[in-house]
C-alpha positions as CSV (number, residue, x, y, z in Angstrom):
1,M,-14.5,3.6,-27.2
2,E,-12.2,4.6,-30.4
3,R,-8.9,2.0,-30.9
4,S,-6.6,5.2,-31.4
5,L,-6.8,5.9,-28.1
6,T,-4.3,2.9,-26.7
7,M,-1.5,4.4,-28.9
8,E,-2.1,8.1,-27.6
9,I,-1.9,6.9,-23.9
10,V,1.1,4.8,-24.4
11,R,2.5,8.4,-25.6
12,V,1.0,9.7,-21.9
13,T,3.2,6.7,-20.1
14,E,6.2,6.9,-21.7
15,A,6.4,11.0,-21.2
16,A,5.6,10.4,-17.2
17,A,8.5,7.9,-17.4
18,L,11.1,9.7,-19.2
19,A,10.2,12.6,-17.2
20,S,10.5,11.0,-13.7
21,A,13.6,8.7,-14.6
22,R,15.9,11.4,-14.7
23,W,15.2,11.7,-10.7
24,N,16.2,7.7,-10.8
25,G,18.3,7.3,-7.2
26,K,18.5,11.1,-6.0
27,G,16.7,10.5,-3.0
28,K,13.7,13.1,-4.0
29,K,10.3,11.2,-4.6
30,E,8.2,14.3,-4.5
31,E,10.2,15.8,-7.3
32,A,10.2,12.6,-9.3
33,D,6.4,12.2,-8.9
34,D,5.9,16.0,-9.9
35,A,8.2,15.7,-13.4
36,A,5.8,12.3,-14.1
37,T,2.5,14.4,-13.5
38,T,4.1,17.3,-15.2
39,A,4.5,15.4,-18.4
40,M,1.6,13.3,-18.1
41,R,-0.8,16.4,-18.1
42,E,0.9,18.2,-21.1
43,V,0.9,15.0,-23.4
44,F,-2.9,14.5,-22.0
45,D,-4.3,17.7,-23.1
46,T,-3.1,17.2,-26.8
47,I,-5.3,13.9,-27.4
48,P,-8.8,14.2,-28.7
49,M,-10.9,13.0,-26.2
50,D,-13.1,14.7,-23.7
51,G,-11.6,13.1,-20.5
52,V,-12.2,13.4,-16.4
53,V,-9.9,11.9,-14.2
54,V,-12.2,9.5,-11.8
55,I,-9.4,7.9,-9.6
56,G,-5.9,10.0,-8.8
57,E,-3.1,9.9,-7.3
58,G,-1.0,11.5,-4.0
59,E,-3.2,13.2,-1.5
60,M,-1.9,10.3,0.5
61,D,1.6,11.1,0.1
62,E,1.0,14.8,0.1
63,A,2.8,14.6,-3.2
64,P,1.5,16.9,-6.5
65,M,-1.4,15.2,-8.2
66,L,-3.7,15.0,-11.4
67,Y,-6.6,15.6,-9.1
68,I,-10.5,14.1,-9.3
69,G,-12.5,15.8,-11.2
70,E,-9.7,17.3,-13.6
71,K,-10.8,17.2,-16.9
72,L,-8.1,16.0,-19.7
73,G,-7.5,16.0,-23.2
74,T,-8.9,18.6,-25.9
75,G,-12.3,18.2,-25.1
76,N,-13.0,17.0,-28.7
77,G,-13.4,13.3,-29.1
78,P,-15.0,10.2,-27.2
79,S,-15.7,11.1,-23.3
80,V,-13.7,9.1,-21.7
81,D,-12.7,8.4,-17.4
82,I,-9.2,8.1,-16.7
83,A,-7.5,6.3,-13.8
84,V,-4.1,7.4,-13.1
85,D,-0.7,6.8,-11.7
86,P,1.8,9.0,-12.7
87,L,4.4,7.5,-10.8
88,E,3.9,4.1,-9.1
89,G,6.9,3.7,-7.4
90,T,8.2,7.4,-6.0
91,N,10.0,5.6,-2.8
92,I,11.0,3.5,-5.6
93,V,12.7,6.1,-8.1
94,A,13.9,8.2,-5.0
95,S,15.6,4.9,-3.8
96,G,17.3,3.8,-7.2
97,S,15.2,0.5,-6.6
98,W,13.5,-1.7,-8.8
99,N,9.1,-1.9,-10.6
100,A,8.5,1.8,-10.3
101,L,6.3,2.1,-13.3
102,T,4.3,5.3,-14.9
103,V,0.7,3.9,-15.3
104,V,-2.9,5.0,-17.0
105,A,-6.2,3.2,-17.7
106,I,-9.1,4.4,-19.3
107,A,-12.6,3.3,-20.2
108,D,-16.2,5.1,-21.4
109,R,-17.4,7.6,-19.2
110,G,-19.4,6.4,-16.2
111,N,-17.4,3.0,-16.0
112,L,-14.4,3.5,-13.7
113,L,-15.1,3.6,-10.2
114,H,-15.1,7.0,-8.5
115,A,-13.5,7.1,-5.4
116,P,-11.1,9.1,-3.3
117,D,-7.7,8.3,-3.1
118,M,-7.6,5.9,0.6
119,Y,-6.3,2.6,1.7
120,M,-7.9,-0.5,0.2
121,D,-8.2,-4.1,0.9
122,K,-7.6,-6.3,-2.3
123,I,-7.3,-9.9,-3.4
124,A,-5.9,-10.0,-7.4
125,V,-5.9,-13.9,-9.0
126,G,-4.8,-14.5,-12.5
127,P,-7.6,-16.0,-15.2
128,E,-7.4,-19.8,-13.8
129,A,-8.6,-18.5,-10.3
130,A,-11.1,-16.0,-11.7
131,G,-14.5,-16.4,-9.9
132,Q,-13.1,-18.8,-7.4
133,V,-11.9,-16.4,-4.4
134,D,-13.7,-14.4,-2.1
135,I,-12.5,-11.7,-0.2
136,N,-14.4,-11.9,2.4
137,A,-13.3,-15.8,2.7
138,S,-10.2,-16.8,5.4
139,V,-6.9,-16.5,3.5
140,Y,-6.8,-20.3,4.1
141,D,-10.1,-20.9,1.9
142,N,-8.5,-18.4,-0.8
143,L,-5.5,-19.9,-0.8
144,K,-6.9,-23.6,-1.3
145,A,-9.3,-22.7,-3.9
146,V,-6.4,-20.7,-6.0
147,A,-4.2,-24.0,-5.5
148,K,-7.2,-25.9,-6.8
149,A,-7.7,-23.6,-9.6
150,K,-4.2,-24.0,-10.5
151,N,-3.8,-27.8,-9.9
152,K,-1.2,-27.1,-7.0
153,D,-0.6,-27.9,-3.7
154,I,-0.9,-24.8,-1.5
155,T,2.5,-25.2,-0.2
156,D,3.3,-24.8,-4.0
157,V,1.5,-21.2,-4.1
158,V,3.2,-17.8,-4.2
159,V,1.5,-14.9,-2.6
160,T,2.2,-10.9,-3.5
161,V,2.5,-9.2,-0.1
162,L,3.4,-5.3,0.4
163,K,6.1,-5.3,3.0
164,R,4.0,-3.3,5.5
165,E,3.4,-3.4,9.6
166,R,-0.1,-3.8,9.0
167,H,0.2,-7.1,7.5
168,E,1.7,-9.3,10.5
169,K,-1.8,-11.0,10.9
170,L,-2.0,-11.7,7.0
171,V,1.7,-12.9,6.6
172,Q,1.2,-15.2,9.7
173,E,-1.9,-17.0,8.2
174,I,-0.3,-17.4,4.9
175,R,2.5,-19.0,6.4
176,D,0.2,-21.1,8.8
177,A,-1.0,-22.1,5.5
178,G,2.0,-24.0,4.6
179,A,1.9,-20.7,1.1
180,M,5.1,-18.8,0.3
181,I,5.4,-15.2,0.3
182,K,6.6,-13.2,-2.1
183,F,7.3,-9.0,-0.6
184,I,7.7,-6.2,-2.3
185,S,8.3,-2.8,-1.2
186,D,5.8,-0.6,-3.1
187,G,4.0,-1.2,-6.8
188,D,1.4,-3.5,-6.0
189,V,-0.1,-2.2,-9.4
190,A,2.8,-4.5,-10.9
191,G,2.0,-7.2,-8.1
192,A,-1.6,-7.6,-9.1
193,I,-0.7,-7.8,-12.8
194,N,2.2,-10.6,-12.0
195,A,-0.6,-12.8,-10.3
196,A,-2.5,-13.1,-13.8
197,M,0.8,-13.0,-15.9
198,R,2.1,-16.6,-17.0
199,G,5.5,-17.1,-16.2
200,T,6.3,-14.6,-13.0
201,G,6.0,-17.5,-10.5
202,V,2.8,-15.3,-8.2
203,D,-0.6,-17.1,-8.2
204,M,-1.9,-14.0,-6.1
205,L,-1.9,-11.3,-4.5
206,L,-3.3,-9.9,-1.1
207,G,-3.4,-7.1,0.9
208,Q,-3.9,-3.1,1.7
209,G,-3.0,-0.9,-0.8
210,G,-4.2,2.3,-2.4
211,A,-7.5,2.4,-3.7
212,P,-6.2,4.4,-7.0
213,E,-4.0,1.4,-7.7
214,G,-6.6,-1.2,-6.6
215,V,-8.7,0.4,-9.8
216,L,-5.7,0.8,-11.9
217,A,-4.8,-2.8,-11.2
218,A,-8.5,-4.0,-11.9
219,V,-8.4,-2.6,-15.4
220,A,-5.3,-4.6,-16.1
221,L,-6.7,-7.8,-14.8
222,K,-9.9,-7.0,-17.1
223,C,-7.9,-7.0,-20.0
224,L,-5.9,-10.3,-18.6
225,G,-9.1,-12.5,-17.6
226,G,-8.3,-12.1,-13.8
227,E,-10.1,-10.8,-11.0
228,L,-9.7,-8.3,-8.1
229,Q,-12.0,-8.0,-5.8
230,G,-11.4,-5.0,-3.2
231,R,-13.1,-3.0,-0.2
232,L,-12.2,0.4,0.8
233,A,-10.8,0.7,4.1
234,P,-11.0,4.3,5.2
235,Q,-8.1,5.6,8.5
236,T,-10.8,8.3,9.6
237,E,-14.2,10.1,10.0
238,E,-13.2,12.3,6.9
239,E,-12.6,9.9,4.7
240,I,-15.8,7.8,5.6
241,E,-17.3,11.3,4.8
242,R,-15.3,11.9,1.3
243,C,-16.8,8.4,0.4
244,K,-20.3,9.6,1.2
245,A,-19.9,12.6,-0.5
246,M,-19.0,10.7,-3.8
247,G,-21.7,8.1,-3.5
248,I,-20.0,5.5,-1.5
249,D,-22.4,5.0,1.2
250,D,-21.2,1.5,2.8
251,T,-17.0,1.5,2.8
252,N,-17.6,-2.4,4.0
253,S,-19.0,-3.3,0.7
254,V,-17.1,-5.8,-1.8
255,L,-15.7,-3.8,-4.6
256,R,-15.9,-6.5,-7.4
257,M,-15.0,-6.4,-11.5
258,E,-18.0,-5.0,-12.2
259,D,-17.9,-2.3,-9.7
260,L,-14.2,-1.3,-10.5
261,V,-14.3,-1.5,-14.4
262,K,-17.8,-1.5,-16.0
263,G,-18.6,-2.3,-19.7
264,D,-17.0,-4.4,-22.1
265,D,-13.8,-2.2,-22.9
266,A,-11.1,-0.4,-21.1
267,I,-7.6,0.3,-22.1
268,F,-4.9,0.1,-19.5
269,A,-1.0,1.4,-20.5
270,A,2.4,1.1,-17.8
271,T,5.8,2.1,-19.2
272,G,8.5,1.1,-16.9
273,V,10.9,3.9,-14.8
274,T,13.3,1.5,-13.6
275,T,13.8,-2.1,-14.3
276,G,11.5,-4.8,-13.1
277,E,10.1,-8.1,-13.9
278,L,7.1,-6.7,-15.3
279,L,9.0,-4.1,-18.0
280,K,12.6,-2.7,-18.3
281,G,13.6,0.9,-17.0
282,V,14.1,4.0,-19.1
283,R,17.9,3.8,-20.2
284,F,19.8,6.9,-21.6
285,D,22.5,7.0,-23.9
286,G,23.4,10.7,-24.8
287,P,20.3,12.2,-26.8
288,I,18.3,8.8,-27.0
289,A,16.4,7.2,-24.3
290,E,14.9,4.0,-24.5
291,T,11.4,3.1,-23.0
292,E,9.5,-0.2,-22.9
293,T,5.6,-0.2,-21.9
294,L,3.0,-2.6,-21.9
295,V,-0.6,-1.5,-23.5
296,M,-4.0,-3.6,-23.1
297,R,-7.5,-3.6,-24.6
298,A,-10.1,-5.3,-22.5
299,K,-12.3,-5.6,-25.9
300,T,-10.1,-7.5,-27.6
301,G,-7.8,-9.2,-24.8
302,T,-4.4,-7.7,-27.2
303,L,-1.3,-7.2,-25.1
304,R,1.7,-5.4,-26.6
305,Y,4.6,-4.8,-25.4
306,I,6.0,-1.5,-27.3
307,Q,10.2,-0.8,-27.4
308,A,10.4,3.0,-28.4
309,K,13.6,5.0,-28.9
310,H,13.3,8.9,-28.2
311,N,15.3,11.3,-29.3
312,L,15.3,14.0,-26.0
313,N,16.9,17.1,-28.1
314,K,13.1,16.8,-29.7
315,K,11.4,16.2,-26.6
316,P,13.0,19.1,-24.6
317,N,9.8,19.7,-22.0
318,L,9.7,16.2,-21.1
319,V,12.4,15.1,-19.2
320,M,14.7,17.2,-16.7
321,K,17.7,18.9,-18.6
322,R,21.0,17.2,-18.2
């Protein structure tokens, strides 16, 4: 995969962030998602590559989407798989809250999991605990393994969990084990990444979220040396049939890193839409907008933070008119 694609996908996430940030706090999540999706598609189609979306976002929320199987890029250049979440945190933007991102991951063709948009059970850890956890093990055993790997007491382990009713049993098990919980309202891509980043105070992520976010987070963790394990959690017979149509016959099987993102190379990029622990959000100042982007490459292990200033008068199609 060509190194130049690293900066090309930064352009994609920046454009989506600029477009969706204008909807911050306006209570219209679908409009924000549509703005991000439209901007992302426009920039993708200027990139010299033969890309195909293998896992996308939108069906669960009945929102606009970059659909599975959609071809992106000029058609010339490297053949790549694309995983996208044009706006990770549509509800966050609608409510004017924290931690919304625009996210893209790419890898050589055939290397990213091809799966429908549905729920996935996940466990994510950083480099110290990679190889030490098992999604089939009990919550207590996994907490104990992380504590041992990070040389701390289990009572000092911090677990990120999406605040959902479906996690009531999980939350109780974590509390019974004596560990601490950091609840997030949305955005478990950032939650998984924080488990692998030093200085966040988070040791792992547990719970059920979207499968697209699982693949995206797995690419980021591959770049960081961490680990994510997942298991698809179809809610209906229709979703089970969709899995089979995509070649996934056993939805109970554990999806490990080599299943989620194969090979030795992949690129991940995320731009902040609203400010959070991982990235600053878009800041508007007249015709100038500032963005902050995190971009990583698995092959080199390089992690870059890119701060950019955009002249909106020269990018009129990528932001909502003022």
